[in-house]
C-alpha positions in Angstrom: -9.1 8.7 -0.2 -9.8 11.5 2.2 -13.3 12.4 3.5 -14.4 15.6 1.7 -16.3 16.6 4.9 -13.1 16.4 6.9 -11.3 18.5 4.3 -14.0 21.2 4.5 -14.4 21.2 8.2 -10.7 20.9 9.2 -9.0 22.6 6.3 -6.9 24.8 8.6 -5.6 21.7 10.4 -5.1 19.5 7.3 -3.5 22.0 4.9 -0.3 22.6 7.1 0.1 18.9 7.4 -0.2 18.3 3.7 2.2 21.2 3.0 4.8 19.2 4.9 4.7 16.6 2.1 6.2 19.1 -0.3 3.8 18.0 -3.1 2.0 20.5 -5.3 0.1 18.4 -7.8 -3.2 18.5 -6.0 -5.4 21.2 -4.6 -7.6 21.0 -1.5 -9.3 24.2 -2.5 -10.3 22.8 -5.9 -12.1 19.8 -4.4 -13.9 22.1 -1.9 -15.0 24.2 -4.9 -16.2 21.2 -6.8 -18.1 19.8 -3.8 -19.8 23.2 -3.2 -20.8 23.2 -6.9 -22.1 19.7 -6.5 -24.2 20.7 -3.5 -25.5 23.8 -5.3 -26.6 21.8 -8.3 -28.3 19.2 -6.1 -30.2 21.9 -4.3 -31.4 23.3 -7.7 -32.5 19.9 -8.8 -34.4 19.3 -5.5 -36.2 22.6 -5.9 -37.2 21.8 -9.5 -38.3 18.2 -8.6 -40.4 19.6 -5.8 -42.0 22.1 -8.3 -42.5 19.2 -10.8 -44.2 17.0 -8.2 -46.5 19.8 -7.1 -47.5 20.5 -10.7 -48.0 16.8 -11.4 -50.5 16.6 -8.5 -52.5 19.4 -10.1 -53.1 17.5 -13.4 -55.8 15.1 -12.0 -57.4 18.1 -10.2 -57.5 20.2 -13.4 -59.0 17.4 -15.4 -61.6 16.7 -12.8 -62.5 20.4 -12.8 -62.5 20.5 -16.6 -59.6 23.0 -16.8 -57.1 23.2 -19.7 -53.8 21.4 -18.7 -51.8 22.6 -21.8 -49.9 25.3 -20.0 -49.3 23.0 -17.0 -48.0 20.2 -19.2 -45.7 22.6 -21.0 -44.3 23.7 -17.6 -43.8 20.1 -16.6 -41.9 19.4 -19.8 -39.7 22.4 -19.3 -38.9 21.3 -15.7 -38.2 17.7 -16.8 -35.8 18.9 -19.5 -34.0 21.2 -17.1 -33.8 18.5 -14.4 -32.2 16.1 -17.0 -29.6 18.8 -17.9 -28.8 19.4 -14.2 -28.6 15.7 -13.4 -26.0 15.4 -16.1 -24.1 18.4 -14.7 -24.2 16.7 -11.2 -22.8 13.5 -12.6 -20.0 15.4 -14.4 -19.1 17.3 -11.3 -19.2 14.2 -9.1 -17.0 12.3 -11.6 -14.5 15.2 -11.7 -14.6 15.5 -7.9 -14.1 11.7 -7.4 -11.1 11.6 -9.9 -9.4 14.6 -8.2 -10.0 13.0 -4.7 -8.2 9.9 -6.0 -5.0 12.0 -6.7 -4.8 13.6 -3.2 -2.4 11.8 -0.8 -3.1 10.8 2.7 -2.9 13.4 5.5 0.3 12.8 7.6 -0.4 12.0 11.2 0.5 15.0 13.4 3.2 12.7 15.0 5.1 12.5 11.6 8.4 14.4 11.8 9.1 17.2 9.3 11.6 16.5 6.6 12.2 16.6 2.8 14.1 13.4 1.9 15.1 10.0 3.4 18.1 11.8 4.9 15.7 13.5 7.3 14.3 10.2 8.6 14.7 9.7 12.4 16.5 6.7 13.8 14.4 5.2 16.6 16.5 2.2 17.7 19.2 -0.3 16.6 19.7 -4.0 17.1 22.9 -6.0 16.7 26.4 -4.9 15.7 27.4 -4.4 12.1 29.6 -7.2 10.9 33.4 -6.7 11.0 35.7 -8.9 8.9 39.4 -9.7 9.1 39.4 -10.3 5.3 38.3 -8.4 2.3 34.6 -8.7 2.3 32.6 -8.9 -0.9 29.3 -7.6 -2.1 26.4 -10.1 -2.2 26.4 -10.2 -6.0 30.0 -11.3 -6.0 29.5 -13.8 -3.2 26.4 -15.3 -4.9 28.1 -15.5 -8.3 31.3 -17.0 -7.0 29.3 -19.7 -5.1 27.2 -20.4 -8.3 23.9 -19.7 -6.5 23.0 -16.4 -8.2 23.2 -15.9 -12.0 22.5 -12.3 -13.0 23.7 -12.9 -16.6 21.2 -15.8 -17.1 18.4 -13.7 -15.6 19.2 -10.9 -18.0 19.3 -13.3 -20.9 16.0 -14.8 -20.0 14.2 -11.5 -19.4 16.4 -8.4 -19.0 18.1 -6.1 -16.6 17.1 -6.5 -12.9 16.0 -10.1 -13.2 18.0 -12.9 -11.5 18.2 -16.6 -11.8 18.6 -18.4 -8.4 20.4 -21.7 -8.6 20.8 -24.7 -6.3 21.3 -23.6 -2.7 20.5 -20.0 -3.7 17.0 -21.1 -4.7 16.7 -23.2 -1.5 17.8 -20.2 0.6 15.0 -18.1 -1.0 12.4 -20.8 -0.4 13.7 -21.4 3.1 13.3 -17.8 4.1 9.8 -17.7 2.6 8.7 -20.8 4.7 10.5 -19.5 7.8 8.7 -16.1 7.6 5.3 -17.7 7.0 5.7 -20.3 9.7 6.8 -17.8 12.3 4.1 -15.3 11.5 1.3 -17.9 11.6 2.5 -20.0 14.5 4.0 -17.4 16.8 2.4 -14.0 15.8 -1.1 -15.1 15.1 -1.5 -14.2 11.4 -3.7 -16.2 9.1 -1.9 -17.3 6.0 -3.3 -16.5 2.6 -2.2 -17.3 -0.9 -3.8 -14.7 -3.2 -3.8 -14.3 -7.0 -0.6 -12.6 -8.3 -2.7 -10.5 -10.7 -5.3 -8.0 -9.6 -7.8 -5.8 -11.4 -8.0 -2.0 -11.6 -10.5 -1.7 -8.8 -8.2 -3.5 -6.4 -5.3 -1.3 -7.3 -7.4 1.8 -6.9 -8.6 0.6 -3.5 -5.1 0.4 -2.1 -3.9 3.6 -3.8 -1.5 2.5 -6.5 -4.0 3.7 -9.2 -4.5 6.0 -10.8 -1.4 7.9 -9.7 1.2 5.2 -10.2 -0.1 3.3 -13.3 3.2 3.8 -15.2 5.0 2.0 -12.4 2.9 -1.2 -12.8 3.2 -4.1 -15.1 -0.1 -4.2 -17.1 -1.3 -7.3 -18.9 -1.9 -6.6 -22.6 -5.5 -7.0 -23.5 -6.7 -7.1 -19.9 -7.4 -4.4 -17.3 -5.3 -6.4 -14.9 -1.9 -5.7 -13.4 0.8 -7.9 -11.8 0.8 -7.2 -8.1 3.7 -5.0 -6.7 3.0 -6.4 -3.2 0.6 -8.7 -1.5 -0.9 -5.6 0.1 -3.1 -5.2 -3.0 -4.9 -8.5 -3.1 -5.0 -9.0 0.6 -6.5 -5.6 1.4 -9.1 -6.2 -1.3 -10.3 -9.4 0.3 -12.8 -7.3 2.3 -13.5 -4.6 -0.4 -17.2 -3.5 -0.2 -17.8 -5.4 3.0 -19.0 -4.5 6.5 -17.1 -6.4 9.2 -18.3 -7.1 12.7 -16.4 -5.3 15.5 -15.7 -8.5 17.3 -13.8 -9.8 14.2 -11.2 -7.0 14.5 -8.2 -7.0 14.6 -7.9 -9.2 11.5 -4.3 -10.3 10.8 -3.3 -11.8 7.5 0.1 -12.8 6.0 0.8 -13.8 2.5 3.7 -14.7 0.1 3.6 -13.3 -3.4 6.2 -12.5 -6.0 6.2 -8.7 -6.5 6.5 -6.9 -9.9 7.6 -3.3 -10.2 8.3 -1.6 -13.6 10.1 1.3 -11.9 12.5 -0.3 -9.4 14.3 2.8 -8.3 16.4 5.7 -9.6 18.7 4.8 -12.5 22.2 3.8 -11.2 21.1 3.5 -7.6 21.4 0.1 -6.0 20.8 -1.5 -9.4 23.4 -4.2 -9.0 22.5 -7.4 -7.2 19.2 -8.1 -5.4 18.3 -4.8 -3.8 16.3 -3.3 -6.7 14.7 -5.9 -8.9 11.7 -5.8 -11.3 10.6 -9.1 -9.8 11.2 -10.2 -6.2 9.6 -12.3 -3.5 8.1 -10.9 -0.3 6.0 -12.0 2.7 3.5 -9.3 3.6 1.6 -8.6 6.8 -1.8 -6.9 6.6 -4.1 -5.8 9.5 -7.7 -4.5 9.6 -8.3 -2.7 12.9 -10.7 -0.4 14.7 -9.5 3.2 14.5 -8.7 3.5 18.2 -6.4 0.4 18.0 -4.5 1.1 14.8 -1.4 2.7 16.2 -1.0 0.1 18.9 -1.4 -2.6 16.2 1.2 -0.8 14.0 3.8 -1.1 16.8 3.0 -4.8 17.2 3.3 -5.4 13.4 6.6 -3.6 13.3 7.8 -5.7 16.3 6.7 -8.9 14.4 8.8 -7.8 11.4 11.8 -7.0 13.6 11.6 -10.4 15.2 12.5 -12.0 11.8 15.7 -10.0 11.6 16.6 -10.8 15.2 16.0 -14.5 14.7 18.2 -14.4 11.6 20.9 -12.5 13.6 21.0 -9.6 11.1 21.9 -6.1 12.5 19.2 -3.6 11.7 17.7 -0.2 12.7 14.2 1.2 12.8 13.7 4.7 11.4 10.6 6.9 11.6 9.8 8.2 8.1 9.6 12.0 7.7 6.8 13.9 5.9 8.7 14.3 2.6 9.5 10.6 2.3 6.1 9.3 3.5 4.7 8.1 0.2 1.2 8.6 -1.2 -0.9 6.3 1.0 0.7 6.2 4.5 -0.3 8.5 7.4 2.6 7.2 9.4 5.5 4.8 8.6 8.5 3.0 10.0 11.2 1.5 7.9 13.3 -1.4 9.0 16.8 -1.2 7.5 19.2 -4.1 7.6 23.0 -3.6 7.7 24.7 -4.2 4.3 28.5 -4.3 4.7 29.2 -3.7 1.0 27.2 -0.5 1.1 28.6 0.5 4.5 25.0 1.5 5.5 21.6 0.2 6.4 19.2 -0.7 3.6 15.4 -0.9 3.8 14.1 -4.4 4.1 10.6 -3.6 5.4 8.2 -0.6 5.5 5.5 -0.7 8.2 2.6 1.7 7.5 -0.6 2.9 9.1 -3.0 4.1 6.4 -5.7 5.0 8.9 -9.0 5.1 6.9 -7.3 6.2 3.6 -7.5 2.8 1.9 -10.7 1.7 3.5 -12.5 4.7 2.0 -11.2 3.9 -1.4 -12.0 0.2 -1.0 -15.2 0.7 1.0 -14.2 -1.5 4.0 -16.3 -0.8 7.1 -17.3 -2.3 10.4 -20.2 -2.0 12.8 -19.7 -1.9 16.5 -23.2 -3.3 17.1 -26.5 -3.8 15.2 -27.7 -0.3 16.0 -24.6 1.6 15.1 -23.7 3.1 11.8 -20.9 1.5 9.8 -17.4 3.1 10.3 -14.3 2.7 8.1 -11.7 0.4 9.4 -8.0 1.3 9.6 -5.6 -0.7 7.5 -2.0 -1.4 8.4 0.7 -3.3 6.5 4.4 -4.1 6.4 6.9 -6.5 4.9 7.7 -9.4 7.0 10.1 -9.5 5.2 11.4 -8.8 1.6 13.0 -12.2 0.8 15.5 -11.2 -1.8 17.0 -8.5 0.4 17.1 -11.0 3.3 19.2 -13.3 1.0 21.5 -10.4 0.1 21.9 -9.5 3.8 22.7 -13.1 4.8 25.3 -13.5 2.0 27.1 -10.3 3.0 26.8 -10.6 6.8 27.5 -14.3 7.1 30.3 -14.6 4.4 33.6 -16.2 5.5 37.2 -15.8 4.4 37.2 -18.8 2.0 34.1 -17.4 0.1 31.6 -19.7 1.7 28.5 -18.5 3.6 27.4 -19.7 7.0 23.6 -20.3 7.3 21.9 -18.6 10.2 21.0 -21.2 12.9 17.3 -20.7 12.5 17.4 -21.7 8.8 19.6 -24.8 9.1 16.6 -27.1 9.4 15.0 -25.5 6.4 18.2 -25.6 4.3 19.4 -29.1 5.3 22.9 -27.7 5.6 24.7 -25.1 7.8 26.9 -23.7 5.1 27.0 -22.9 1.4 30.3 -23.8 -0.2 31.7 -23.4 -3.7 31.4 -26.6 -5.6 
């Protein structure tokens, strides 16, 4: 959520940045109008309350002097009735203002590049060389099916399209990656591991920005105002909802595994085969709470932590800076890590690393104090995938496949897997 004071004071700066998003389903001018109306009503209420207080003080004096208080009491009743009406108007305007503020996306950082779609994103750097094969390479869904470790048909029978059953060494590969990611982020990168609920309430989803705008994209539990989490970002960020942190606690660094559930998993027909766009997938998420002045430095560190996972797995990737039109609702600045997928002949997103600045912390009311005498300030929140596990499985199956259909296990995972190769039984 944005600060209405910032919108009003810096409208000439903010509006051009928001225009870069190319979105037109919100109005900064409308929230300014509502806030001005709110202030006007509050001023009227204050004047009336002042008059009412002054008249109330006259009643004992009138009675003491033996004067008739009928007219004064009538005036007090009139003021009381009008104040009640105005109070209700204030509540209605404040509710409308709050609801409209929830639909306004974050302001892009001035460093965000201008662009309309993901084709306008800017490549920052690459690591590794795309795999080259002296045989006819296969897509990961064919590799996994042929090895008997991925069963898309069974997943569809159990649930439906875009659900997958992992079998035998496929299940072990998924679990090995989860443990490898968590072990590395906790032991080498300094994150504290959390295991949160996989279900969160409406207030938590509103705090991180998924609600109300994206409610149709969530899996809602029938009979409850709860939703299955689309990412660990939701429960982990809300650990500190409505709290005031101490400055010396920051930066807080958490990592967490959760399954992720998304009702809308991409455009119809795009990347719908295999593991790239699933309604349920596993992910390890990195979340940071920082002081405002540290947040962009911490974003770079978080992005490097996610990159390290790909480097240790020996998977070629690139880092792209996300343009204004592809930024998403909540981020002020974002990098994507994209892993090389031979069957696609292109790089595919495996992590998004975002700085939300104070957008989420205003919604979730997460603040900190620099010292006992200072006023609370909103923290900056940062998060990124470290990494998406299913996509890492897909990348390994494609990049490490061999001519006989088997798949070599990356060296870093051999101790987790208990084998250095997956062969067809």
